N, C-alpha and C positions, 0 to 999 in steps of 0.2 A: 441223794439229799445231803449227806454229810459234806460232800465236796462243795456243794453250793453254799452251805453255811460257812465253811472254811474260807471260801473266796470272799464272801460278804464281810467276814471278820477282818480279813486282810485289807479289803477296800476301806472299811471303816477306820482301821488303824492308820492307814496311809493318809486318809483325809484329816484325822485328828492331828497327826504329825504336821500336816500342812498348816493347821491353825496355830499350833505351837510355834512353828518356824515364823509365821507371820507376826505373832506376838513378839518374838525375839528381835525381828528386824525392825518393827515399828513401835516398840515400847507399848504395845497394846495388852489387853487382858481378855481377849475373846475366848481363850481356852478356859479361863475361870468362869466366864459367863456360861459357856457350854456345859462345863462340869456341874455347875450349880443348877442349871436348868434341868439337866438329866437327873440329878440327885433329888430334885423337887418334883419328880414324876411329870415333867413337862408343864408345870404350872407357872405361867408368866407372873401371876400375882405373887406367889411365894418366892420366886426367883428375884423379883424386884425388891421385895421386902428384905430378903437375906443379903442382897448386894447393896442395900441402902440406896437404891436407885429408883427414880420415878419410872412407872411403866412405859411412858412415852419414850424415855431414853432407851429403855430395854428393847423397845420395838425396832429401833434402828440397827441393833446389833446382828440380827440374822442375815441381813443383806451384806454386812461386812464379813461375817463368817463365811457366807457363800462365796464372796469374792476371794477370800483367802484360800478356800478349798477348791474352787473351780476356775482358777485363773487360767488353767490350761484347757478349759472347756469341759463342761459336763453336759452330756446329751439330754436335752429336755428338762433341765433342772432350773432354769431361770426363774427365780422368785419362789420356788416351791417351799424352801425352808421358811422363808418369811411368811408366805401365805398360809401355811399349815400350822405353824407352831407358836412362836412367841407373841403372836398378835391376838390370842384368845381373850 
């Protein structure tokens, strides 16, 4: 069990690093969106409020985050982040 958790943490760390690299290359702030979203317990409304952003604008960002993270391919992930999270 501990081995699985370690692997999952490494995978999450790698994916977050990909978002940061995407931000640096494209002058984006997706990592800020992700950090704020997670800090707000995955509340789209609270995240939009904290970022001074309209919820509809925020709804576009999960797809951009997924592109940044999965550009090398994520098995079975297409649209999952967008469908499950920032669109509540």
